[in-house]
One Martini backbone bead per residue (centre of mass of N, CA, C, O) as a GRO file, in nm:
protein
  339
    1MET     BB    1  -2.789  -3.040  -3.480
    2ILE     BB    2  -2.508  -2.959  -3.382
    3LYS     BB    3  -2.529  -2.659  -3.449
    4ILE     BB    4  -2.768  -2.603  -3.256
    5LYS     BB    5  -2.624  -2.683  -2.996
    6LEU     BB    6  -2.392  -2.482  -3.023
    7MET     BB    7  -2.570  -2.228  -3.027
    8ILE     BB    8  -2.695  -2.269  -2.749
    9LYS     BB    9  -2.430  -2.266  -2.589
   10PHE     BB   10  -2.343  -1.988  -2.679
   11TYR     BB   11  -2.593  -1.826  -2.564
   12GLN     BB   12  -2.560  -1.921  -2.276
   13TYR     BB   13  -2.277  -1.802  -2.237
   14LEU     BB   14  -2.348  -1.512  -2.312
   15PHE     BB   15  -2.563  -1.468  -2.099
   16LEU     BB   16  -2.384  -1.528  -1.852
   17SER     BB   17  -2.176  -1.306  -1.907
   18ILE     BB   18  -2.373  -1.065  -1.898
   19PHE     BB   19  -2.477  -1.123  -1.611
   20ILE     BB   20  -2.208  -1.095  -1.466
   21LEU     BB   21  -2.145  -0.804  -1.563
   22SER     BB   22  -2.395  -0.679  -1.438
   23CYS     BB   23  -2.336  -0.748  -1.147
   24GLU     BB   24  -2.068  -0.593  -1.134
   25ALA     BB   25  -2.189  -0.311  -1.207
   26LEU     BB   26  -2.381  -0.305  -0.940
   27LYS     BB   27  -2.150  -0.274  -0.767
   28PRO     BB   28  -2.009  -0.118  -0.532
   29VAL     BB   29  -1.780   0.081  -0.411
   30ALA     BB   30  -1.561   0.066  -0.192
   31GLN     BB   31  -1.539   0.150   0.146
   32GLY     BB   32  -1.322   0.348   0.295
   33ALA     BB   33  -1.020   0.319   0.411
   34ASP     BB   34  -0.718   0.184   0.288
   35ASN     BB   35  -0.598   0.156   0.614
   36GLU     BB   36  -0.847  -0.038   0.680
   37LEU     BB   37  -0.954  -0.294   0.912
   38VAL     BB   38  -1.241  -0.495   0.902
   39VAL     BB   39  -1.324  -0.684   1.195
   40VAL     BB   40  -1.518  -0.978   1.222
   41SER     BB   41  -1.589  -1.054   1.567
   42SER     BB   42  -1.586  -1.182   1.858
   43LEU     BB   43  -1.493  -1.086   2.167
   44GLU     BB   44  -1.346  -1.365   2.258
   45ASP     BB   45  -1.142  -1.356   1.983
   46ARG     BB   46  -0.967  -1.090   1.960
   47ALA     BB   47  -0.690  -1.154   2.081
   48VAL     BB   48  -0.623  -1.374   1.877
   49ILE     BB   49  -0.676  -1.224   1.611
   50LYS     BB   50  -0.473  -0.999   1.656
   51ASN     BB   51  -0.222  -1.188   1.641
   52ILE     BB   52  -0.276  -1.278   1.346
   53ILE     BB   53  -0.282  -0.999   1.209
   54THR     BB   54   0.008  -0.915   1.298
   55THR     BB   55   0.144  -1.135   1.132
   56ILE     BB   56   0.050  -1.022   0.851
   57PHE     BB   57   0.055  -0.706   0.969
   58SER     BB   58   0.376  -0.601   1.064
   59ASP     BB   59   0.402  -0.320   0.978
   60THR     BB   60   0.605  -0.022   1.074
   61LEU     BB   61   0.590   0.318   1.151
   62PHE     BB   62   0.834   0.562   1.233
   63THR     BB   63   0.750   0.917   1.369
   64PRO     BB   64   0.870   0.783   1.603
   65GLN     BB   65   0.620   0.660   1.657
   66PRO     BB   66   0.450   0.383   1.633
   67GLU     BB   67   0.288   0.287   1.314
   68ALA     BB   68   0.056   0.127   1.174
   69TYR     BB   69  -0.039   0.062   0.857
   70TYR     BB   70  -0.298  -0.065   0.994
   71LYS     BB   71  -0.623  -0.029   1.093
   72THR     BB   72  -0.841  -0.151   1.347
   73ILE     BB   73  -1.184  -0.257   1.312
   74TRP     BB   74  -1.434  -0.352   1.523
   75VAL     BB   75  -1.690  -0.609   1.466
   76ASN     BB   76  -1.981  -0.741   1.505
   77PRO     BB   77  -2.145  -1.003   1.358
   78GLU     BB   78  -2.440  -0.864   1.350
   79ASN     BB   79  -2.283  -0.615   1.160
   80PHE     BB   80  -2.187  -0.717   0.880
   81ASN     BB   81  -2.381  -0.574   0.666
   82ASP     BB   82  -2.265  -0.278   0.739
   83VAL     BB   83  -1.944  -0.368   0.624
   84LYS     BB   84  -1.918  -0.556   0.355
   85ASP     BB   85  -1.829  -0.281   0.160
   86HIS     BB   86  -1.556  -0.269   0.241
   87VAL     BB   87  -1.233  -0.275   0.139
   88ASN     BB   88  -1.141  -0.431   0.429
   89VAL     BB   89  -1.239  -0.762   0.497
   90ILE     BB   90  -1.267  -0.948   0.812
   91VAL     BB   91  -1.352  -1.286   0.893
   92ALA     BB   92  -1.350  -1.425   1.235
   93ALA     BB   93  -1.253  -1.746   1.389
   94VAL     BB   94  -1.236  -1.973   1.678
   95GLY     BB   95  -1.348  -2.267   1.655
   96SER     BB   96  -1.691  -2.438   1.768
   97HIS     BB   97  -1.877  -2.276   1.932
   98PRO     BB   98  -2.221  -2.237   1.930
   99ARG     BB   99  -2.224  -1.935   2.080
  100ASN     BB  100  -2.046  -1.820   1.866
  101MET     BB  101  -2.098  -1.567   1.643
  102GLY     BB  102  -1.859  -1.610   1.454
  103VAL     BB  103  -1.914  -1.900   1.383
  104LYS     BB  104  -2.189  -1.860   1.263
  105LEU     BB  105  -2.094  -1.671   1.035
  106ILE     BB  106  -1.897  -1.861   0.901
  107LYS     BB  107  -2.118  -2.080   0.823
  108GLN     BB  108  -2.267  -1.871   0.626
  109VAL     BB  109  -2.015  -1.788   0.427
  110LEU     BB  110  -1.955  -2.083   0.404
  111SER     BB  111  -1.908  -2.369   0.283
  112THR     BB  112  -1.898  -2.689   0.373
  113SER     BB  113  -1.613  -2.745   0.249
  114GLN     BB  114  -1.466  -2.493   0.355
  115TYR     BB  115  -1.510  -2.545   0.657
  116LYS     BB  116  -1.373  -2.817   0.668
  117SER     BB  117  -1.094  -2.725   0.561
  118SER     BB  118  -1.046  -2.526   0.805
  119MET     BB  119  -1.072  -2.756   1.041
  120GLU     BB  120  -0.910  -3.017   0.887
  121GLY     BB  121  -0.714  -2.859   0.718
  122ASP     BB  122  -0.524  -2.584   0.522
  123ASN     BB  123  -0.786  -2.347   0.515
  124GLN     BB  124  -0.761  -2.066   0.713
  125LEU     BB  125  -0.715  -1.881   0.452
  126ILE     BB  126  -0.962  -1.688   0.277
  127PHE     BB  127  -0.940  -1.538  -0.043
  128ALA     BB  128  -1.091  -1.235  -0.193
  129LYS     BB  129  -1.243  -1.045  -0.462
  130ASP     BB  130  -1.516  -0.853  -0.499
  131VAL     BB  131  -1.774  -0.964  -0.343
  132PHE     BB  132  -1.941  -0.677  -0.250
  133ALA     BB  133  -1.718  -0.505  -0.412
  134LYS     BB  134  -1.528  -0.285  -0.555
  135ASP     BB  135  -1.227  -0.291  -0.453
  136GLN     BB  136  -1.183  -0.570  -0.274
  137ASN     BB  137  -1.101  -0.722   0.037
  138TYR     BB  138  -1.150  -1.081   0.131
  139LEU     BB  139  -1.122  -1.230   0.460
  140ILE     BB  140  -1.093  -1.560   0.599
  141ILE     BB  141  -1.074  -1.665   0.947
  142ASN     BB  142  -1.022  -2.023   1.023
  143GLY     BB  143  -1.016  -2.248   1.307
  144PRO     BB  144  -0.942  -2.473   1.581
  145SER     BB  145  -0.673  -2.283   1.631
  146GLN     BB  146  -0.430  -2.065   1.685
  147ASN     BB  147  -0.178  -2.228   1.590
  148ILE     BB  148  -0.283  -2.312   1.313
  149ILE     BB  149  -0.337  -2.022   1.203
  150LEU     BB  150  -0.049  -1.910   1.246
  151GLU     BB  151   0.096  -2.098   1.048
  152SER     BB  152  -0.059  -1.993   0.805
  153ALA     BB  153   0.019  -1.695   0.836
  154LYS     BB  154   0.325  -1.731   0.797
  155ASP     BB  155   0.299  -1.852   0.511
  156LYS     BB  156   0.068  -1.635   0.374
  157GLY     BB  157   0.120  -1.341   0.464
  158PRO     BB  158   0.298  -1.204   0.237
  159TRP     BB  159   0.086  -1.240   0.017
  160LEU     BB  160  -0.152  -1.093   0.150
  161ASN     BB  161  -0.011  -0.824   0.189
  162LYS     BB  162   0.026  -0.771  -0.117
  163GLN     BB  163  -0.275  -0.741  -0.184
  164PHE     BB  164  -0.324  -0.488  -0.004
  165GLU     BB  165  -0.105  -0.309  -0.132
  166THR     BB  166  -0.210  -0.313  -0.425
  167LEU     BB  167  -0.484  -0.185  -0.368
  168LEU     BB  168  -0.384   0.077  -0.235
  169PHE     BB  169  -0.227   0.174  -0.480
  170LYS     BB  170  -0.468   0.184  -0.679
  171ARG     BB  171  -0.666   0.378  -0.519
  172GLN     BB  172  -0.461   0.611  -0.473
  173SER     BB  173  -0.401   0.668  -0.768
  174ILE     BB  174  -0.682   0.757  -0.843
  175HIS     BB  175  -0.697   0.986  -0.635
  176LEU     BB  176  -0.443   1.148  -0.752
  177PHE     BB  177  -0.481   1.114  -1.101
  178GLU     BB  178  -0.763   1.166  -1.168
  179GLY     BB  179  -0.834   1.338  -1.424
  180SER     BB  180  -0.763   1.702  -1.376
  181SER     BB  181  -0.542   1.679  -1.115
  182ARG     BB  182  -0.309   1.729  -1.304
  183GLN     BB  183   0.027   1.866  -1.396
  184LYS     BB  184   0.104   1.850  -1.723
  185GLU     BB  185   0.284   2.088  -1.785
  186LEU     BB  186   0.509   2.015  -1.579
  187GLU     BB  187   0.563   1.731  -1.675
  188ASN     BB  188   0.653   1.812  -1.966
  189ARG     BB  189   0.889   1.997  -1.883
  190LEU     BB  190   1.064   1.782  -1.749
  191LEU     BB  191   1.093   1.600  -1.991
  192LYS     BB  192   1.226   1.817  -2.179
  193ASP     BB  193   1.465   1.930  -1.982
  194TYR     BB  194   1.553   1.626  -1.819
  195GLY     BB  195   1.425   1.330  -1.913
  196TRP     BB  196   1.208   1.344  -1.679
  197THR     BB  197   0.923   1.219  -1.483
  198PHE     BB  198   0.590   1.274  -1.328
  199LYS     BB  199   0.310   1.251  -1.156
  200ILE     BB  200   0.124   1.557  -1.072
  201PRO     BB  201  -0.058   1.672  -0.847
  202TRP     BB  202  -0.266   1.869  -0.708
  203GLY     BB  203  -0.087   2.128  -0.494
  204TYR     BB  204   0.185   2.137  -0.607
  205THR     BB  205   0.497   2.314  -0.552
  206VAL     BB  206   0.772   2.485  -0.643
  207ILE     BB  207   1.090   2.525  -0.470
  208ASN     BB  208   1.315   2.380  -0.661
  209ASP     BB  209   1.482   2.469  -0.992
  210ASP     BB  210   1.805   2.327  -1.090
  211ASP     BB  211   1.988   2.269  -1.357
  212LYS     BB  212   2.287   2.298  -1.262
  213GLU     BB  213   2.231   2.105  -0.995
  214GLN     BB  214   2.027   1.884  -1.048
  215PHE     BB  215   1.748   2.006  -0.898
  216PHE     BB  216   1.431   1.898  -0.754
  217TRP     BB  217   1.153   2.069  -0.573
  218MET     BB  218   0.845   1.969  -0.409
  219GLY     BB  219   0.519   2.078  -0.252
  220ARG     BB  220   0.288   2.037   0.034
  221ASP     BB  221   0.042   2.176   0.237
  222ILE     BB  222  -0.153   2.078   0.476
  223PRO     BB  223   0.001   1.865   0.487
  224TYR     BB  224   0.338   1.805   0.473
  225ARG     BB  225   0.492   1.754   0.136
  226TRP     BB  226   0.787   1.601  -0.013
  227LEU     BB  227   0.966   1.613  -0.338
  228ALA     BB  228   1.282   1.492  -0.466
  229VAL     BB  229   1.538   1.545  -0.731
  230LYS     BB  230   1.854   1.387  -0.789
  231TRP     BB  231   2.105   1.431  -1.056
  232GLU     BB  232   2.371   1.236  -1.216
  233GLU     BB  233   2.649   1.163  -1.366
  234GLY     BB  234   2.674   0.852  -1.335
  235LEU     BB  235   2.825   0.661  -1.086
  236VAL     BB  236   2.802   0.735  -0.712
  237PHE     BB  237   2.796   0.424  -0.621
  238SER     BB  238   2.869   0.083  -0.450
  239ASP     BB  239   2.755   0.086  -0.149
  240SER     BB  240   2.616   0.137   0.156
  241SER     BB  241   2.826   0.344   0.245
  242SER     BB  242   2.809   0.533  -0.004
  243VAL     BB  243   2.510   0.585   0.027
  244SER     BB  244   2.516   0.729   0.301
  245LYS     BB  245   2.698   0.964   0.213
  246TYR     BB  246   2.527   1.075  -0.016
  247VAL     BB  247   2.251   1.136   0.129
  248LYS     BB  248   2.379   1.326   0.337
  249LYS     BB  249   2.496   1.527   0.142
  250VAL     BB  250   2.232   1.619   0.010
  251SER     BB  251   2.096   1.719   0.262
  252SER     BB  252   2.317   1.943   0.344
  253GLU     BB  253   2.309   2.099   0.055
  254TYR     BB  254   1.969   2.122  -0.008
  255PHE     BB  255   1.821   2.134   0.297
  256LYS     BB  256   2.026   2.233   0.528
  257THR     BB  257   1.814   2.204   0.809
  258ILE     BB  258   1.842   1.889   0.737
  259GLN     BB  259   1.842   1.573   0.911
  260TYR     BB  260   1.939   1.263   1.014
  261SER     BB  261   1.851   1.013   1.205
  262ASP     BB  262   1.976   0.733   1.365
  263TYR     BB  263   1.702   0.655   1.415
  264MET     BB  264   1.597   0.404   1.194
  265PHE     BB  265   1.825   0.397   1.000
  266LYS     BB  266   1.790   0.260   0.655
  267ILE     BB  267   1.963   0.021   0.439
  268GLU     BB  268   1.830  -0.132   0.128
  269PRO     BB  269   1.765  -0.340  -0.094
  270HIS     BB  270   1.587  -0.273  -0.417
  271ARG     BB  271   1.280  -0.241  -0.614
  272PHE     BB  272   1.250   0.022  -0.855
  273LYS     BB  273   1.073  -0.101  -1.061
  274ASN     BB  274   1.336  -0.155  -1.303
  275TRP     BB  275   1.533  -0.101  -1.064
  276GLY     BB  276   1.810  -0.123  -0.900
  277ALA     BB  277   1.818  -0.042  -0.546
  278TRP     BB  278   1.807   0.193  -0.281
  279ARG     BB  279   1.657   0.196   0.043
  280ILE     BB  280   1.575   0.486   0.243
  281THR     BB  281   1.505   0.510   0.595
  282GLY     BB  282   1.333   0.729   0.838
  283LEU     BB  283   1.438   1.029   1.012
  284TRP     BB  284   1.375   1.361   1.024
  285GLU     BB  285   1.539   1.682   1.117
  286SER     BB  286   1.561   1.985   1.257
  287VAL     BB  287   1.818   2.231   1.354
  288GLU     BB  288   1.601   2.480   1.437
  289GLU     BB  289   1.346   2.297   1.491
  290ALA     BB  290   1.057   2.118   1.614
  291GLN     BB  291   1.113   1.901   1.367
  292GLY     BB  292   0.957   1.604   1.200
  293GLY     BB  293   0.994   1.274   1.037
  294PRO     BB  294   0.932   1.074   0.772
  295PHE     BB  295   1.117   0.877   0.527
  296ILE     BB  296   1.177   0.826   0.165
  297SER     BB  297   1.428   0.661  -0.048
  298TYR     BB  298   1.594   0.654  -0.381
  299LEU     BB  299   1.873   0.475  -0.524
  300PHE     BB  300   1.984   0.492  -0.878
  301TYR     BB  301   2.087   0.337  -1.189
  302ASP     BB  302   2.093   0.446  -1.538
  303GLU     BB  303   2.228   0.311  -1.825
  304ARG     BB  304   2.107   0.474  -2.066
  305THR     BB  305   2.188   0.771  -1.925
  306ASP     BB  306   2.415   0.766  -1.716
  307ARG     BB  307   2.250   0.781  -1.427
  308THR     BB  308   2.185   0.921  -1.111
  309TYR     BB  309   1.913   0.868  -0.883
  310PHE     BB  310   1.737   1.081  -0.631
  311LEU     BB  311   1.460   0.999  -0.424
  312TYR     BB  312   1.271   1.225  -0.204
  313MET     BB  313   1.061   1.171   0.093
  314MET     BB  314   0.851   1.389   0.300
  315ILE     BB  315   0.692   1.451   0.627
  316PHE     BB  316   0.456   1.685   0.812
  317HIS     BB  317   0.235   1.562   1.091
  318PRO     BB  318   0.161   1.653   1.384
  319GLY     BB  319  -0.040   1.432   1.572
  320ASN     BB  320  -0.064   1.237   1.318
  321ASP     BB  321  -0.117   1.039   1.075
  322LYS     BB  322   0.134   0.915   0.818
  323TYR     BB  323   0.125   0.676   0.623
  324LEU     BB  324  -0.066   0.763   0.386
  325LEU     BB  325   0.092   1.008   0.308
  326LEU     BB  326   0.360   0.862   0.241
  327ARG     BB  327   0.233   0.680   0.020
  328GLN     BB  328   0.149   0.909  -0.173
  329VAL     BB  329   0.431   1.009  -0.234
  330ASP     BB  330   0.537   0.730  -0.329
  331ILE     BB  331   0.346   0.707  -0.569
  332VAL     BB  332   0.453   0.951  -0.721
  333ALA     BB  333   0.740   0.827  -0.746
  334HIS     BB  334   0.635   0.566  -0.907
  335SER     BB  335   0.581   0.757  -1.174
  336PHE     BB  336   0.852   0.747  -1.264
  337LYS     BB  337   1.026   0.858  -1.568
  338ILE     BB  338   1.219   0.790  -1.866
  339ASN     BB  339   1.286   0.892  -2.193
   0.00000   0.00000   0.00000
């Protein structure tokens, strides 16, 4: 009898697991741009919600004009079903006014206990993944007042920001490297000749490949994206001052007509994959033409090979958004590996 009951429970569990997996398989892949936040809220709440979202997603790229990492797309609550399978969905409301359409929607999407905890407890930010689509971030913002929600946003904001960044990295990696779009022959040659490589998407061409100078540079045009690697034997830096001297020296020697602008030039300790590194960011500019844009670079030392590596990425896309392009080149750089 006990064995029969155990078998029944086992098949019930198996059926439930299969049913859940089937439901997951039927979900569509999340739609929209990876750097867009679709925010569903009533018109009267938008000024407050904008302040809260800015607290969570505070990062800005200077190009030199400031460009937010994420674009906000506002949607009325009655149109929620039209956008609920977007990659980044935020449903938000403040207060409990009965005629507020955002409040009505919040009460529909939250359980009774969840709604109570958001209004009376400390659960003003409710986050989930893959609710309506695969590879989706779903965030509900709700609370009795702006101040209470802001306190929660300051506390949980860095963690939430990390969830959105992780998904962006995942989705963009699939976009860049999936299928046969990689240049595996070039990847293998770099590994064989230099002892390091990275995943190289289709469209990039080699600009400079100098074994003697230990310098490799590739790029892609319209819009322009460049990624360079400079490597040297031994440790060539010791502190932020020596880092600054080194990266400026590399720029003048190998990029010739390109220099760094003092505006927004920043050097900070960083973790690049498994290496302790320095992250250098700012703006590059041409000394010959009216050209420039943002850049990211990493300088680190690898003990196993006793080498210093300098990875440099920059883009040129005048009059257009640059953040997603720069992230794409950064994702290519993060596929860097040493044999």
